N, C-alpha and C positions, 0 to 999 in steps of 0.2 A: 256650833261656833266655838272656837278656841279663843279665849282671852289670853294673850301672851304678855306677861309683865317682864319688861325688857329694857336693857340698856346696851350700848354698843361696845360690848366686851367680847372676847373670844367665846365665852360660854353662852352669851346671848346670841351670837351669830350661829351657833350650832342649831338653835331651834328655828330661826328664820330660814336657814338653809333647808332643814327638813320640811318645813311647811311649804316653802316654795317648790321643792322637789315633788311633793306629793299632791299639792293642790288642795289640801284641807283648808276650809275657810277659817280665817283667824282675824283677830283685831289686836293691834299693838296698844298696850297701856305703858307709856314711858315711865320708867323709874330712874330718875337722875341720881345716880349714886354719889355724884360729886356734891350735891346739895343736901344729902341726908334723907332723900325720899324713901330709902330702903328701911327706915325706922318708923314709917307711918303705920299706925295700928292696923289699918286695912290691909296693907301688904304683909305685915307680920302674921296676920291671921292665916295666910296661905303659904308663907315662906318664913317659918320661925327662925331660920338661920340668918335672916336679914341679908340674903344674897340673891341676886338675879341669876338666871331666869326662874320664873315660876309660871304655871298655867292654871287656868280654870276651864275645864271642859264642860260646857253647858248641855252637851248631848252625848253623855258617856254610853258606851256599848251596854245594851240591856236596859237602858233608861234609868230613871231615878234622879236623885238630886245632883246638882253640879258637883264635879269632882275636881279637887285641886291637887297639884303635884309640884313639888319643888325638887331641886338638884337636877342639873342638866342631863346626867346619864340616865336617871330615872325617867325624866321627861322623854328622852329619845326612845327608851324602851317602851314606855306607855304609848307614845304616838305610833311607833312601829307596829305594835300589837293592835292598836285601834284601826289603823289603816291597812294592815296586811302588806306593808311595803318596807323595803330596805332592811328586813330581818328574815333570813331563811326559815321556813317552817320546819324543815327536817332537823333532827338533833345535831348531827355533825356540823352542818352549816351554821346553825344557831350558836353552838359552842364557840366556833371560830370567831364569829362576830362579837360575842359577849366578852371573850377573854381580851380582845383588843380594845373594846370599849372600856373595860375596867383598867387596862394598861394606861389608857389616856387619862381617865379621871383620877387614877391613883399615882401616875407617874409624870407623863408629859405635861399635863396641866399644872400641877403644883410646882414642879421643878422649873418650868418656864415662867410661872408666875413669880417665884422667888428671884429668878434671873431678872425679870422686869423690875422688881422692887429694888433690888440692890444696885442694879445698873442705872436706873433712871430716877428713882424717887427718894432715896435716902438723902437727908440734909448734907451729910458728909460721906464721901466714898469709903467703903470698907473693902480693901483689896482682897482679903481672904474670902469674904462672902461672894464677891463678884466672880472671882476665879472658880470657886466651888460650884456655883450654879451655871456658869457658862460651860464648864467642863461637863457637868451632868446633863445639861441640855444637848451638848454635842454627842454624848454617849447615847442618849435616847434617839437622836436623829439617826445615829448609826444603826441602832436596832431596827428602826423603821425602814431605813434604806436596805438593809439585808433582807427584811421581810418582803420587800417589793421587788427583789431581784428577779423573781420568776412568776410574777402575777401583776395584773393591771391595778388591782386595788387590794386593800389590806386583807380581806377575807375572800378574795376571788372576784365576786361581783360587788358593785358599788353598794355600800351599806351604811348604817349608822356609825360603824367603826371609823369609816373615812370622814364622815361628817363631823364626828367628835374631834378628830385629830387636826383636820385642815386649819381651822381658825387659829390654832396655837402655833402653826408654822408660818402663817401670814406675816407676823412681825419678826421674821428670822434675822433680819439685819440688826434690829434692836437687841436681839438675843446674842449677838456676836457670832452668827453662823452664816456660812456661804453655801447656797444650794449647789453650787458647782462641785463642792466636795462630796455631794451625795447624789449621784446621777439618777438612780432609780427613784429616790424621793423627789427629785426635781421634776422628772417626767410625770409622776403621780400628781404632784402639786399643780402643774400646768394643766393637766387634764381636768382637775376639779375646778380650778380657777376659770376655765373656759365654759363650764356648764352654764346654760342659761339660768338655771335656778340659783346658782351661786352669784351670778351677776345681779339678779333681782334682789337677792338677800342683802348684798352689800349696798345696793342702791337704797334699799329701805333704811339701812343704817345711817347713810348720809342725810336722808330726809328727816330722821328722828333727831340726829345730833350732827349738825353741819360741821362741827369742829372735830369730828371723829378721826380724821386723818391729819390733824394739826397737832403737833407736839407743843404743849403749853407748860409753863412753869406753875407748879402747884402753889396756891396760897397756903398760909398756915392753917386757915380754917378748913380748906379742902383736905389738907393732910390730916388734920384732926379727925374729920369725918370718916376718911377712908381707912386710916391706920391707927387711930387712937382709941379703939374700942376695948372695953374690958367687960367683965360679967355684969356690972351694974348698968 
């Protein structure tokens, strides 16, 4: 059984998408990041960076004590190796998937995340920052669009590389992007959107957090919890 410490963010959706796709048994442990649950000592023991998602595998390969993993890319790799799914076993295919997985966790995710922050969450708009991250998100969409020009999925077959990228494209309108400008990406996006496992994963999100699709104004306390952190 996998315990999934989860909230309804793009990085959280990655893991429910994988688990629904593969059928690995799991149980969601909600971690409401808006109320500071990510700072609970129990959660910090498995996720020292105080970010979701994280997992505890109570039945790791080879047996032994429960194994915890944090960081969404590391979790996807771990679960793919555990299940033997969505990561090719041969070297060339594996490298293809891994380089696009790392592209997402180092590029698309952080840049789109800053896009969200400066476009939606700053108390006062900062035009330079908004333009900077909207343009960089646009550039990355272009990279993905070109990659998909001659293949159905990022690395050929559906893989953890696609699962990693998809949730960060879901809020494309909030990122100032139009899928019509990226026809290959749009076709890829719709194909993943329609997968039964994707549908189930996003249904789980709505059951955990009924306001997941409702844009709300942040209170000062929520803003402090989400964005006011320092080393202490």
